[in-house]
MARLO-369766 format. One record per residue: residue number from 0; x, y, z of N, C-alpha, C, CB in turn. Coordinates in nm, 4 decimals, padded with zeros to 6 digits. Atoms other than C-alpha are relative to their C-alpha. Glycine has a CB too. Layout:
<nodes>
<node NUM,<X,Y,Z>,<X,Y,Z>,<X,Y,Z>,<X,Y,Z>>
...
</nodes>
This chain:
<nodes>
<node 0,<00.0916,00.0037,-00.1129>,<-00.4779,00.2604,-02.0192>,<-00.1354,00.0153,-00.0591>,<00.0299,00.1103,00.1071>>
<node 1,<00.1340,-00.0044,00.0479>,<-00.8306,00.1763,-02.0855>,<-00.0880,00.0983,00.0654>,<-00.0576,-00.1264,00.0120>>
<node 2,<00.0979,-00.0880,-00.0631>,<-01.1301,00.3918,-02.0310>,<-00.0672,-00.0627,00.1291>,<-00.1084,00.0350,-00.1041>>
<node 3,<00.0474,00.0700,-00.1160>,<-01.2653,00.1332,-01.7963>,<00.0790,00.0159,00.1186>,<-00.0106,-00.1345,-00.0262>>
<node 4,<-00.0900,-00.0230,-00.1144>,<-00.9615,00.1702,-01.5681>,<-00.0158,00.1444,00.0471>,<00.1496,-00.0297,-00.0383>>
<node 5,<00.0014,-00.1401,-00.0371>,<-00.9906,00.5534,-01.5738>,<-00.1337,00.0135,00.0706>,<00.0168,00.1006,-00.1262>>
<node 6,<00.1378,-00.0112,-00.0761>,<-01.3717,00.5267,-01.4773>,<00.0088,-00.0693,00.1359>,<-00.1228,-00.0691,-00.0854>>
<node 7,<-00.0087,00.0736,-00.1388>,<-01.2995,00.2689,-01.2018>,<00.0831,00.0878,00.0909>,<00.0700,-00.1520,-00.0103>>
<node 8,<-00.0777,-00.0808,-00.0950>,<-01.0284,00.4988,-01.0638>,<-00.0728,00.1148,00.0475>,<00.1248,00.0457,-00.0580>>
<node 9,<00.0941,-00.1011,-00.0404>,<-01.2697,00.7879,-01.0619>,<-00.0961,-00.0478,00.1097>,<-00.0774,00.0458,-00.1191>>
<node 10,<00.0810,00.0596,-00.1010>,<-01.5117,00.5662,-00.8763>,<00.0658,-00.0272,00.1352>,<-00.0506,-00.1218,-00.0514>>
<node 11,<-00.0822,00.0194,-00.1144>,<-01.2433,00.4782,-00.6368>,<00.0296,00.1302,00.0824>,<00.1268,-00.0618,-00.0453>>
<node 12,<-00.0197,-00.1313,-00.0657>,<-01.1659,00.8438,-00.5701>,<-00.1336,00.0512,00.0678>,<00.0512,00.1058,-00.1075>>
<node 13,<00.1262,-00.0368,-00.0627>,<-01.5395,00.9121,-00.4957>,<-00.0222,-00.0868,00.1202>,<-00.1171,-00.0123,-00.0981>>
<node 14,<00.0075,00.0907,-00.1159>,<-01.5438,00.6069,-00.2682>,<00.0884,00.0514,00.1153>,<00.0435,-00.1441,-00.0409>>
<node 15,<-00.0917,-00.0522,-00.1004>,<-01.2430,00.7458,-00.0793>,<-00.0554,00.1209,00.0711>,<00.1313,00.0347,-00.0628>>
<node 16,<00.0650,-00.1138,-00.0596>,<-01.4203,01.0653,-00.0302>,<-00.1109,-00.0352,00.1040>,<-00.0582,00.0827,-00.1092>>
<node 17,<00.1109,00.0430,-00.0910>,<-01.7272,00.8967,00.1217>,<00.0614,-00.0732,00.1160>,<-00.1058,-00.0923,-00.0738>>
<node 18,<-00.0687,00.0717,-00.1144>,<-01.4910,00.6694,00.3325>,<00.0572,00.1033,00.0976>,<00.1178,-00.0956,-00.0530>>
<node 19,<-00.0573,-00.1014,-00.0846>,<-01.3127,00.9745,00.4651>,<-00.1131,00.0648,00.0843>,<00.0758,00.1066,-00.0862>>
<node 20,<00.0966,-00.0599,-00.0662>,<-01.6357,01.1320,00.5517>,<-00.0660,-00.0934,00.1135>,<-00.0948,00.0461,-00.0993>>
<node 21,<00.0477,00.0926,-00.1069>,<-01.7543,00.8218,00.7409>,<00.1047,-00.0024,00.1170>,<-00.0219,-00.1491,-00.0598>>
<node 22,<-00.0969,-00.0102,-00.1103>,<-01.4223,00.8189,00.9324>,<-00.0143,00.1211,00.0786>,<00.1361,-00.0061,-00.0491>>
<node 23,<00.0158,-00.1361,-00.0646>,<-01.4725,01.1842,01.0227>,<-00.1265,00.0019,00.0904>,<-00.0115,00.1155,-00.1123>>
<node 24,<00.1287,-00.0015,-00.0849>,<-01.8385,01.1452,01.1367>,<00.0153,-00.0911,00.1155>,<-00.1274,-00.0443,-00.0825>>
<node 25,<-00.0121,00.0856,-00.1021>,<-01.7459,00.8577,01.3549>,<00.1238,-00.0023,00.0761>,<-00.0234,-00.1157,-00.0448>>
<node 26,<-00.1184,-00.0261,-00.0799>,<-01.4339,01.0014,01.4965>,<00.1118,-00.1031,00.0036>,<-00.0417,00.0210,00.1315>>
<node 27,<-00.1051,00.0960,00.0007>,<-01.1690,00.7681,01.3861>,<00.1200,00.0178,00.0883>,<00.0442,-00.0095,-00.1262>>
<node 28,<-00.1105,-00.0404,-00.0885>,<-00.9027,00.9535,01.5745>,<-00.0176,-00.0420,00.1423>,<00.0170,00.1464,-00.0037>>
<node 29,<00.0313,00.0434,-00.1312>,<-01.0652,00.8389,01.8930>,<00.0337,-00.1436,00.0193>,<-00.1410,00.0238,00.0293>>
<node 30,<-00.0100,00.1542,-00.0027>,<-01.0132,00.4692,01.8004>,<00.1415,-00.0441,-00.0507>,<-00.1172,-00.0691,-00.0957>>
<node 31,<-00.1262,00.0358,00.0640>,<-00.6824,00.4657,01.6116>,<00.1126,00.0925,00.0331>,<-00.0169,-00.0039,-00.1456>>
<node 32,<-00.1203,-00.0740,-00.0427>,<-00.3522,00.5944,01.7554>,<00.0637,00.0776,-00.1147>,<00.1027,-00.0964,00.0594>>
<node 33,<-00.0690,-00.0784,00.1058>,<-00.1854,00.6801,01.4235>,<-00.0915,00.1179,-00.0510>,<00.0393,-00.0961,-00.1218>>
<node 34,<00.0858,-00.1049,00.0342>,<-00.4933,00.8832,01.3245>,<-00.0009,00.1243,00.0980>,<-00.1328,-00.0567,-00.0109>>
<node 35,<-00.0128,-00.1003,-00.0998>,<-00.4794,01.0721,01.6531>,<00.1311,00.0762,-00.0101>,<-00.0134,-00.0613,00.1330>>
<node 36,<-00.1339,-00.0609,00.0078>,<-00.1042,01.1342,01.6231>,<00.0129,00.0963,-00.1152>,<00.1055,-00.1066,-00.0126>>
<node 37,<-00.0120,-00.0895,00.1089>,<-00.1277,01.2699,01.2780>,<-00.0918,00.1212,00.0038>,<-00.0224,-00.0727,-00.1202>>
<node 38,<00.1005,-00.1087,-00.0188>,<-00.4366,01.4787,01.3515>,<00.0572,00.1068,00.1001>,<-00.1396,-00.0609,00.0553>>
<node 39,<-00.0595,-00.0821,-00.1000>,<-00.2393,01.6266,01.6551>,<00.1099,00.0813,-00.0622>,<00.0515,-00.0829,00.1147>>
<node 40,<-00.1144,-00.0655,00.0513>,<00.0498,01.7194,01.4317>,<-00.0554,00.1228,-00.0868>,<00.0912,-00.1035,-00.0852>>
<node 41,<00.0608,-00.1047,00.0790>,<-00.1818,01.9377,01.2221>,<-00.0687,00.1100,00.0827>,<-00.0985,-00.0608,-00.0926>>
<node 42,<00.0711,-00.0924,-00.0862>,<-00.3939,02.0940,01.4990>,<-00.0271,-00.0629,00.1344>,<-00.1296,00.0446,-00.0644>>
<node 43,<00.0431,00.0430,-00.1365>,<-00.4681,02.0767,01.8762>,<-00.1426,-00.0470,00.0010>,<00.0156,00.1141,00.1009>>
<node 44,<00.1311,00.0445,00.0194>,<-00.8230,02.0306,01.7695>,<00.0038,-00.1256,-00.0944>,<-00.0867,00.1152,-00.0568>>
<node 45,<-00.0059,00.1207,00.0750>,<-00.8181,01.6591,01.6647>,<-00.0888,-00.0164,-00.1162>,<-00.0232,-00.1026,00.0834>>
<node 46,<00.1026,00.0064,00.1022>,<-01.1345,01.6835,01.4705>,<00.0431,00.0855,-00.1271>,<-00.1373,00.0519,00.0601>>
<node 47,<-00.0441,-00.0876,00.1045>,<-00.9905,01.9770,01.2670>,<00.1169,-00.0570,-00.0749>,<00.0347,00.1325,00.0554>>
<node 48,<-00.1199,00.0639,00.0571>,<-00.6549,01.8032,01.2181>,<-00.0355,-00.1189,-00.0917>,<00.0928,-00.0479,00.1134>>
<node 49,<00.0396,00.1088,00.0793>,<-00.8215,01.4922,01.0944>,<-00.0651,00.0401,-00.1370>,<-00.0926,-00.0821,00.0795>>
<node 50,<00.0666,-00.0402,00.1299>,<-01.0454,01.6761,00.8467>,<00.1086,00.0597,-00.0958>,<-00.1192,00.1100,00.0266>>
<node 51,<-00.1021,-00.0606,00.0867>,<-00.7406,01.8676,00.7091>,<00.0818,-00.1201,-00.0758>,<00.1012,00.0957,00.0920>>
<node 52,<-00.0765,00.1092,00.0486>,<-00.5454,01.5427,00.6657>,<-00.0886,-00.0701,-00.1087>,<00.0420,-00.0977,00.1187>>
<node 53,<00.0891,00.0757,00.0811>,<-00.8456,01.3682,00.5022>,<-00.0292,00.0867,-00.1296>,<-00.1331,-00.0365,00.0818>>
<node 54,<00.0170,-00.0921,00.1121>,<-00.9099,01.6677,00.2770>,<00.1198,-00.0038,-00.1050>,<-00.0156,00.1429,00.0570>>
<node 55,<-00.1181,00.0073,00.0782>,<-00.5481,01.6470,00.1616>,<00.0030,-00.1227,-00.0784>,<00.1180,00.0097,00.0822>>
<node 56,<-00.0021,00.1298,00.0644>,<-00.5783,01.2766,00.0796>,<-00.1028,00.0049,-00.1138>,<-00.0312,-00.1164,00.1027>>
<node 57,<00.1033,-00.0099,00.0965>,<-00.9031,01.3360,-00.1030>,<00.0433,00.0905,-00.1255>,<-00.1257,00.0565,00.0700>>
<node 58,<-00.0503,-00.0898,00.1072>,<-00.7506,01.6315,-00.2999>,<00.1095,-00.0733,-00.0796>,<00.0568,00.1359,00.0610>>
<node 59,<-00.1057,00.0688,00.0694>,<-00.4421,01.4155,-00.3852>,<-00.0542,-00.1068,-00.0961>,<00.0940,-00.0624,00.1000>>
<node 60,<00.0482,00.1040,00.0919>,<-00.6487,01.1248,-00.5281>,<-00.0690,00.0668,-00.1224>,<-00.1000,-00.0978,00.0746>>
<node 61,<00.0647,-00.0615,00.1187>,<-00.8612,01.3662,-00.7445>,<00.1078,00.0690,-00.0880>,<-00.1114,00.1055,00.0447>>
<node 62,<-00.1116,-00.0502,00.0811>,<-00.5372,01.5484,-00.8515>,<00.0619,-00.1066,-00.0766>,<00.1027,00.0655,00.0829>>
<node 63,<-00.0601,00.1041,00.0752>,<-00.3926,01.2188,-00.9497>,<-00.0963,-00.0280,-00.1252>,<00.0225,-00.1301,00.0931>>
<node 64,<00.0950,00.0301,00.1007>,<-00.7076,01.1503,-01.1524>,<00.0002,00.1137,-00.1152>,<-00.1409,-00.0148,00.0680>>
<node 65,<00.0047,-00.1067,00.0931>,<-00.7224,01.4991,-01.3246>,<00.1235,00.0187,-00.0802>,<-00.0296,00.1196,00.0677>>
<node 66,<-00.1217,-00.0454,00.0641>,<-00.3588,01.5504,-01.3993>,<00.0870,-00.1177,-00.0541>,<00.0804,00.0836,00.0994>>
<node 67,<-00.0767,00.1120,00.0448>,<-00.2358,01.1986,-01.4701>,<-00.0960,-00.1061,-00.0716>,<00.0766,-00.0633,00.1233>>
<node 68,<00.0782,00.1121,00.0496>,<-00.5074,00.9307,-01.5157>,<-00.0893,00.0379,-00.1110>,<-00.0797,-00.0595,00.1074>>
<node 69,<00.0980,-00.0378,00.0944>,<-00.7658,01.1165,-01.7027>,<00.0684,00.0213,-00.1391>,<-00.0738,00.1272,00.0489>>
<node 70,<-00.0829,-00.0325,00.1171>,<-00.5022,01.2262,-01.9544>,<00.0771,-00.1319,-00.0550>,<00.1058,00.1157,00.0415>>
<node 71,<-00.0716,00.1234,00.0285>,<-00.3577,00.8722,-01.9624>,<00.1500,00.0380,-00.0159>,<-00.0581,-00.0724,-00.1314>>
<node 72,<-00.1396,-00.0442,00.0045>,<-00.0136,01.0288,-01.8974>,<00.1037,-00.1255,00.0240>,<00.0203,00.1153,00.1132>>
<node 73,<-00.1050,00.1137,-00.0100>,<00.3095,00.8192,-01.8876>,<00.0039,-00.0617,00.1428>,<00.1485,00.0559,-00.0362>>
<node 74,<-00.0166,00.0649,-00.1487>,<00.2961,00.7753,-01.5045>,<-00.1385,-00.0406,00.0468>,<00.0669,00.1098,00.1156>>
<node 75,<00.1336,00.0422,-00.0429>,<-00.0779,00.6950,-01.4995>,<-00.0127,-00.1383,00.0499>,<-00.0912,00.0151,-00.1072>>
<node 76,<-00.0052,00.1358,-00.0538>,<-00.0354,00.3160,-01.4687>,<00.0586,-00.0088,00.1408>,<00.0800,-00.0864,-00.0917>>
<node 77,<-00.0643,-00.0022,-00.1329>,<00.2006,00.3636,-01.1718>,<-00.0848,00.0628,00.1053>,<00.1296,00.0723,-00.0061>>
<node 78,<00.0808,-00.0738,-00.0941>,<-00.0276,00.6089,-01.0090>,<-00.1265,-00.0843,00.0364>,<-00.0393,00.1398,-00.0604>>
<node 79,<00.1118,00.0915,-00.0207>,<-00.3255,00.3722,-01.0491>,<00.0435,-00.1190,00.0868>,<-00.0552,-00.0494,-00.1358>>
<node 80,<-00.0592,00.1044,-00.0839>,<-00.1218,00.0841,-00.9070>,<00.0075,00.0405,00.1445>,<00.1372,-00.0350,-00.0490>>
<node 81,<-00.0171,-00.0576,-00.1345>,<-00.0325,00.2967,-00.6086>,<-00.1202,00.0046,00.0871>,<00.0490,00.1332,-00.0113>>
<node 82,<00.1240,-00.0202,-00.0641>,<-00.3821,00.3982,-00.5232>,<-00.0762,-00.1220,00.0221>,<-00.0773,00.0900,-00.0726>>
<node 83,<00.0759,00.1190,-00.0084>,<-00.5375,00.0634,-00.5964>,<00.0503,-00.0877,00.1099>,<00.0015,-00.0713,-00.1282>>
<node 84,<-00.0604,00.0731,-00.1140>,<-00.2904,-00.1093,-00.3562>,<-00.0314,00.0695,00.1442>,<00.1590,-00.0074,-00.0242>>
<node 85,<00.0251,-00.0742,-00.1256>,<-00.3322,00.1603,-00.0961>,<-00.1346,-00.0112,00.0501>,<00.0287,00.1395,-00.0155>>
<node 86,<00.1343,00.0014,-00.0355>,<-00.7045,00.1614,-00.1030>,<-00.0563,-00.1427,00.0407>,<-00.0750,00.0562,-00.1130>>
<node 87,<00.0229,00.1334,-00.0339>,<-00.7152,-00.2201,-00.0985>,<00.0364,-00.0337,00.1419>,<00.0710,-00.0838,-00.0904>>
<node 88,<-00.0506,00.0208,-00.1361>,<-00.4963,-00.2183,00.2150>,<-00.0922,00.0678,00.1003>,<00.1445,00.0542,00.0142>>
<node 89,<00.0923,-00.0798,-00.0913>,<-00.7159,00.0515,00.3651>,<-00.1223,-00.0786,00.0250>,<-00.0397,00.1394,-00.0608>>
<node 90,<00.1156,00.0793,-00.0203>,<-01.0185,-00.1679,00.3104>,<00.0165,-00.1194,00.0853>,<-00.0494,-00.0398,-00.1227>>
<node 91,<-00.0339,00.1136,-00.0864>,<-00.8552,-00.4753,00.4573>,<00.0185,00.0398,00.1461>,<00.1260,-00.0665,-00.0499>>
<node 92,<-00.0327,-00.0569,-00.1362>,<-00.7313,-00.2656,00.7564>,<-00.1302,00.0234,00.0814>,<00.0807,00.1386,-00.0143>>
<node 93,<00.1253,-00.0350,-00.0686>,<-01.0795,-00.1361,00.8364>,<-00.0878,-00.1247,00.0375>,<-00.0812,00.0951,-00.0902>>
<node 94,<00.0726,00.1256,-00.0178>,<-01.2356,-00.4827,00.7943>,<00.0661,-00.0774,00.1131>,<-00.0022,-00.0843,-00.1323>>
<node 95,<-00.0764,00.0686,-00.0987>,<-00.9715,-00.6322,01.0190>,<-00.0289,00.0618,00.1391>,<00.1501,00.0062,-00.0351>>
<node 96,<00.0316,-00.0692,-00.1283>,<-01.0270,-00.3661,01.2923>,<-00.1478,-00.0261,00.0369>,<00.0276,00.1573,-00.0115>>
<node 97,<00.1345,00.0275,-00.0387>,<-01.3945,-00.4286,01.2729>,<-00.0177,-00.1386,00.0507>,<-00.0901,00.0237,-00.1112>>
<node 98,<00.0065,00.1328,-00.0446>,<-01.3458,-00.8004,01.3121>,<00.0640,-00.0118,00.1439>,<00.0699,-00.0911,-00.1025>>
<node 99,<-00.0699,00.0087,-00.1309>,<-01.1001,-00.7644,01.6027>,<-00.0771,00.0834,00.1109>,<00.1508,00.0539,-00.0157>>
<node 100,<00.0794,-00.0687,-00.1061>,<-01.3245,-00.5142,01.7920>,<-00.1409,-00.0602,00.0109>,<-00.0105,00.1538,-00.0298>>
<node 101,<00.1310,00.0765,-00.0025>,<-01.6199,-00.7431,01.7291>,<-00.1119,00.1020,00.0010>,<-00.0121,-00.0978,00.1287>>
<node 102,<00.0983,-00.0998,00.0103>,<-01.8288,-00.4546,01.6185>,<00.0425,00.1049,-00.1012>,<-00.0261,00.0606,00.1337>>
<node 103,<-00.0268,-00.1077,00.0937>,<-01.8344,-00.1318,01.4229>,<00.1267,00.0661,00.0337>,<-00.1105,00.0998,-00.0022>>
<node 104,<-00.1292,-00.0831,-00.0154>,<-01.5024,00.0427,01.3627>,<-00.0142,00.1115,-00.1036>,<00.1412,-00.0897,-00.0259>>
<node 105,<00.0096,-00.1103,00.0892>,<-01.5024,00.3888,01.1973>,<00.0597,-00.0343,-00.1426>,<00.0718,00.1201,00.0629>>
<node 106,<-00.0439,00.0251,00.1341>,<-01.4807,00.3363,00.8204>,<-00.0401,-00.1365,-00.0520>,<00.1456,00.0150,-00.0073>>
<node 107,<00.0316,00.1321,00.0445>,<-01.6060,-00.0176,00.8239>,<-00.1185,-00.0198,-00.1043>,<-00.0290,-00.0758,00.1186>>
<node 108,<00.1062,00.0078,00.0972>,<-01.9212,00.0494,00.6193>,<00.0513,00.0158,-00.1423>,<-00.1037,00.1041,00.0291>>
<node 109,<-00.0456,-00.0225,00.1388>,<-01.7319,00.1733,00.3148>,<00.1215,-00.0828,-00.0302>,<00.0312,00.1478,-00.0246>>
<node 110,<-00.1174,00.0667,00.0200>,<-01.4217,-00.0405,00.3610>,<-00.0108,-00.1134,-00.1075>,<00.0440,-00.0515,00.1286>>
<node 111,<00.0190,00.0996,00.0968>,<-01.5626,-00.3394,00.1599>,<-00.0003,00.0408,-00.1438>,<-00.1173,-00.0628,00.0275>>
<node 112,<00.0135,-00.0512,00.1294>,<-01.6295,-00.1239,-00.1315>,<00.1339,00.0425,-00.0548>,<-00.0958,00.1115,-00.0006>>
<node 113,<-00.1390,-00.0378,00.0321>,<-01.2690,00.0228,-00.1260>,<00.0731,-00.1181,-00.0409>,<00.0705,00.0659,00.1157>>
<node 114,<-00.0729,00.1187,00.0209>,<-01.1383,-00.3313,-00.1145>,<-00.0318,-00.0519,-00.1378>,<-00.0305,-00.1017,00.1067>>
<node 115,<00.0512,00.0578,00.1320>,<-01.3603,-00.4471,-00.4049>,<00.0500,00.0764,-00.1170>,<-00.1542,-00.0009,-00.0059>>
<node 116,<-00.0312,-00.0877,00.1141>,<-01.2864,-00.1550,-00.6342>,<00.1617,-00.0052,-00.0114>,<-00.0603,00.1580,00.0250>>
<node 117,<-00.1518,00.0127,00.0015>,<-00.9101,-00.1661,-00.5416>,<00.0451,-00.1268,-00.0698>,<00.0578,-00.0001,00.1458>>
<node 118,<-00.0362,00.1259,00.0661>,<-00.8876,-00.5287,-00.6290>,<-00.0459,-00.0049,-00.1424>,<-00.0571,-00.1165,00.0741>>
<node 119,<00.0358,00.0036,00.1379>,<-01.0868,-00.4821,-00.9448>,<00.0886,00.0816,-00.0853>,<-00.1356,00.0428,-00.0170>>
<node 120,<-00.0955,-00.0858,00.0715>,<-00.8465,-00.2017,-01.0564>,<00.1250,-00.0850,-00.0220>,<00.0330,00.1345,00.0809>>
<node 121,<-00.1224,00.0755,00.0143>,<-00.5532,-00.4375,-00.9823>,<-00.0108,-00.1030,-00.1037>,<00.0384,-00.0622,00.1264>>
<node 122,<00.0141,00.1027,00.1005>,<-00.6997,-00.7113,-01.1944>,<-00.0108,00.0683,-00.1402>,<-00.1262,-00.0901,00.0308>>
<node 123,<00.0107,-00.0752,00.1326>,<-00.7843,-00.4595,-01.4764>,<00.1422,00.0362,-00.0476>,<-00.0900,00.1360,00.0151>>
<node 124,<-00.1391,-00.0477,00.0437>,<-00.4232,-00.3211,-01.4695>,<00.0803,-00.1207,-00.0464>,<00.0793,00.0753,00.1204>>
<node 125,<-00.0714,00.1161,00.0548>,<-00.2875,-00.6737,-01.4933>,<-00.0368,-00.0451,-00.1350>,<-00.0165,-00.1096,00.0855>>
<node 126,<00.0419,00.0305,00.1395>,<-00.4962,-00.7504,-01.7893>,<00.0404,00.0883,-00.1011>,<-00.1353,-00.0076,-00.0102>>
<node 127,<-00.0448,-00.0983,00.0984>,<-00.4062,-00.4292,-01.9550>,<00.1404,-00.0145,-00.0325>,<-00.0235,00.1357,00.0458>>
<node 128,<-00.1435,00.0082,00.0256>,<-00.0361,-00.4905,-01.9077>,<00.0209,-00.1287,-00.0855>,<00.0854,-00.0035,00.1383>>
<node 129,<-00.0109,00.1226,00.0800>,<-00.0808,-00.8536,-02.0431>,<-00.0332,00.0317,-00.1487>,<-00.0969,-00.1118,00.0566>>
<node 130,<00.0470,-00.0253,00.1415>,<-00.2669,-00.7169,-02.3503>,<00.1072,00.0825,-00.0627>,<-00.1435,00.0754,-00.0082>>
<node 131,<-00.1030,-00.0885,00.0617>,<00.0090,-00.4579,-02.4116>,<00.1237,-00.0895,-00.0340>,<00.0414,00.1228,00.1009>>
<node 132,<-00.1176,00.0923,00.0221>,<00.2856,-00.7250,-02.3815>,<-00.0284,-00.0890,-00.1226>,<00.0277,-00.0920,00.1301>>
<node 133,<00.0286,00.0866,00.1097>,<00.0973,-00.9462,-02.6324>,<00.0085,00.0751,-00.1236>,<-00.1311,-00.0638,00.0128>>
<node 134,<-00.0063,-00.0844,00.1283>,<00.0664,-00.6534,-02.8857>,<00.1527,00.0111,-00.0377>,<-00.0688,00.1547,00.0222>>
<node 135,<-00.1426,-00.0261,00.0289>,<00.4477,-00.6119,-02.8548>,<00.0740,-00.1169,-00.0536>,<00.0689,00.0460,00.1211>>
<node 136,<-00.0672,00.1170,00.0417>,<00.5256,-00.9678,-02.9341>,<-00.0257,-00.0381,-00.1451>,<-00.0377,-00.1089,00.0871>>
</nodes>
């Protein structure tokens, strides 16, 4: 795994943190039923429940970076693939909700950046795998 992929993943983790903050500030749970349901599972105070869930997501992506990706562990490529796909879909979803609501939807400002970096990581992973396969031949 290249240093460029590791740096890009760290950037994705930072973007997810900013994205989570945007969703919280603009009360995503008021607009999206799954966010409301998950928040209610954690707390009767939806704001608090949403914050706890998003803190867990942010902690998990940074944990993934610190304990797998930064060290280029054996599971690192799979972890990067997982997060890159997830964050790309997250970006697409927020952009789609923004388009369908014909206006701002919580998370829309940061969604294009998540999509861009997620797709960039997917392309880098593909190139890295191709380079590895060529070395083995």
